[in-house]
N, C-alpha and C positions, 0 to 999 in steps of 0.2 A: 504494500499500500504505500502510495506516495501523499505526503502532507505538506502543504505550504502554510506558512505562518507569516503574516504581515503585521509589523509593528508600526503604527502610524504615530511617530512622535511628534515633538513640537519642531524640533530642528531637522530631523532625519526621518525617513521611512525606511524601514529594513525588511528585506525579503529573506526567508530561509525556507528552502524546499529540501526535504528529507525522505529517504526510502526507509520505511519503518519495517524492519525485518522481524523482530518480536519485541516484546516489552523492554528488553534491555539492549537491543542491538538496532543502530540507525546508521545509515550511509548518507552523508551530505551530498547533494546534488547541485544546489545552488545557494549561494550567500552573497547578497548584494544589497547595496543602500543607495539612496538618492537624497540629495539635499533638497530639502522643501522650505524651510524657514517660515513655517506658518505664522509665526508671531511676528514677523518683521514689520515694525512701526505700528503694531496695533495689539499686541498681546496683553498689555494692561488696560485696554479699552474694551476687551470682551467680544472681538469679532475677528474674523480671517479676511484679509485684503484680498482683491480680485487676483492680482498677481500671484499671491501665495496660493489660492485655490487653484489656479492654472498649473502651478508647479506641482501641486499634489495630484492632479489628474495626469500630468505628464508622467509622474512616478508610477501611477497605477498602469499606464500604458506599458510602461517598461516591464513591470512586474507581470502583467497579463501575458506578455509574449513569453516570458520564461515559464509561466505557469502552463500556458498551452503546449509549448514544445516539450515539457516534461510529462504531459498527460497526467497532470496531478488529479488524485482522486477526491481529496478534500481542501478547502481554503478556508482559514481561520484569520480574520483581520481584527485588530483591537485598536481603538484610539484612546489616547490618554489626554494630557492636561489641556493643550491648546484646543482641540476639538470639543472636549466636554464642558469647557468654560466658555466657548464662543456661542453668541446668540444666533449665528448663521452656521454653525457646525452641521446643522441637518442638511444644508445645500451640498456639502460636500459627500456625506454618506448618501444622499439621494443619487447624485450624479454618479457616483462609482457603482451603486447598485443598478442604475438604469443602463450605463455604458458597457459595463464589465460583468455584470451579474454576480458581484462580490458583496455581500453584507458585512458591513463594519459594525462590530460591537463597541459601543462606548463605555469603557469600564471606569469605575471610580478609583480613587487613589489607594484605598485599601485593597481592592483586587489587584490593582497594579502591583503592590507590595507583595501580595501573594504570590504572583507569578515570579517576581524577581527573587523571593525567597527559594522557591522551587528550583529555579535555574542555578543559583548560587549554591545551594545545598547539593546538588549534582556534581558541580564543578570542583569546589574545594572540600577539604576535609575539615569539617567543623569539630572542634574538640570539647572537653567538659568545660573548658574556659569560655566565657561569653564573647562573642564577637559583635561588632557594630558593623552592619552591612549599610553601604551607602551607594545609591545610584542616582547620578546627576543627569536629570533631563532638562530641556529647554524650558518647559513650564513649571515643573515640580521636581522635588527632590525626595526620594524614598528613603526612609531609615528603618532598618530591622535590627532588633536584637535577638540573637539566636545562639544556640549551643547544641552540638551533636545531633543534627537532624531535627531539633525542636525550636519553633519559633516563639519567643518570649514576649515580644512586644513589636508593634509596627505603626508607622504614621507616614502619611504623605504630606508634605508641605509646599505650598505654592511660592517656592523661592528658586526656581529653576534659573539657569543661566541666562536664558533669553529675558526673562522677567527682570532680573537684576541689571542686566545690560541696558534695557530700555529705561528702567527707573532711574538710573545713576548717569547714563551716557558719559562714561569716563573718558578722560582725554587719552591722546595716543603719544607716548606711552602714559600708562595710568599714573597718578600721583599718590605719594604716601597718604595724603589726607582722604583721597577717595577710596583708598584700600581700608582705612580706619572707619570710614563711613559705612562701607559695605560690611565690615565686620560688626559694627554696632548694629546695623539691620538685621543681621543674621543672629546675633545674641537675642535680641528682642523677639524675633519670629520663631525661634527655635527653643522657647522656654520649655516645652513639654518634652522636647528630647532630652534637655538638661536634666529634667527631673527623672526621667527613665534611667539615664546613664548613672545618675546617683544612686538609683535602686538596684540596677543589675551589674554595675561595674564591670564593663568590657575591658578586655586587655589588649584588643587589636582592631584596627579598621580593615574591613574587606571591602574594596572597590569593586563595583560591578560594571564591567565592560565600559563603552563610550570613552569618555576622556581618560579613564584609567589604561584602556588600551594604547592609547597615544603616549602615555607615560612610558609604557613598556617598550614600545617601538622607539622612541626618542632616546631612551636609556641604552637600548640595544646598540644604536649607533655609536654611543660613547664606550661601547664594550662593557656596560655596567649591568646588563641584563640580557638573558637570551630573548631573541626575537619571538614575536608571536607565532605559534604553531599549531596546526590541526591537531597535533598529537598531545598537546598540554592544555589543561583547562584553568590551571592556577600558577600564579607567579608570586614568589616572595620578593618583596623590594626593601632595600635598606632604606630606612626613612632619611638618613643622611644624603643619600644618592637622590631620593625624590626631591628633598628640600633644596638641593643644588640645582636641579632642573627647574624646579617651580621658580626659584629666584631668578633664574636666567629668563623664563617665559614672562614673568610679571614685569621685568625691566625692559622688556623688548618692545619695539614698535610692530605694528601690523605688517609692515613691509619686512622687517626682519623675521617675524614668524613664517611668512610665505616661503622663505628660504630654509627654514629649519627642517633637517631630515627626519623623517619618521612622523611628521605631523601632516595629517591629510588636510587638503584645502577647506574642507567643510568645517574643520574645527579652529580654524585660524582666529576667528573673531571671538570664540566662547571660552577658548583655553585659559585665558587670563582669570576669567571669573571662576572658572573650575578650580584653578589652582588656589585662589584665595579662600574658596569654600572648603577645600581639603585641608589647607593649612589652618584654618579657623577650627575645624573639628579636631585635629590633632593637638593643636594648642590648648583649646577649651577643655577637652577631656583627657589630656595629658597621656595620649596614646603613642607608644613607642614602636609598635609593629604595625607593618602594612603589608597586605596581600591583595591581589588582584584576581577576580574571577572573570574569565572571558565569556562566561554565560550571564545572560540577563533575562528580561522579560520573555523574548521569543522562545528560547530553549525552556523556560519554565512552562510556558503555553504548551509546548510539545509534551512535556511531562505530564501536565493536567489533562490533555487530550487522552494520552494513553491510559491514565488512572481512571478516567471517566468511561473509557471503552472496556475496562475489565469489569465494570459493575453490571 
């Protein structure tokens, strides 16, 4: 059986097509992504602009070609922060259904966190020590506290990289004052996370895909990390190596970032905000260990589909 998962994120749409051999064996057939920037200029105003809508439809055009070429049996599409919060999000889901016959399910932040946990739990070895899982999206950021296959706490916060970029509109390069303003904003908005961390006392941060994948690739160029591989789903990062890289990214201009090896073009504008957010979490909660999961929402959706099929 062939299964396609489409993750309709705020900045990027992702497509994963797998051949499912049995409940434990899958073969990846297609993995691709398209930059859509749904929130560009409008994310904090609650709608999706016309150009962004067209980019989203163009992405589905590409995905539909892959889906047909692979003769996929099932297609599951999930929409997250930008679409669920937009007053005109229905226009996109209706157009996709009409043009491609694909139904997009709009999921809330807690369901998004559920999928992320399933993906991360399959990718990394969680121990008896509590881990703080972080998934940075354009519209929202999901945090999960978990240990050894057990989710202890979860929450979704509307503090995604695109929202922060639109709210603060930092200079190029960003200033120290703007960084402090963003950290102050995060401290205010993430109070519930602080309370949960105080209760569960995690010992490490586990980053879920996205910007964290870019950190791996950029450090690989510097010979400080192995590059991303289909054979590995978790990576240990030295905090000192990450912090050195983050400092370089934060001090850079957008033109300098365009030339940075290992950084894909679609993350050039958001990666500074992602670094500030990760730095804030590491500092605020005094976490010294950092790991990366290459699995996130879409892989979790696959696991959820398989689990539901068993029932």
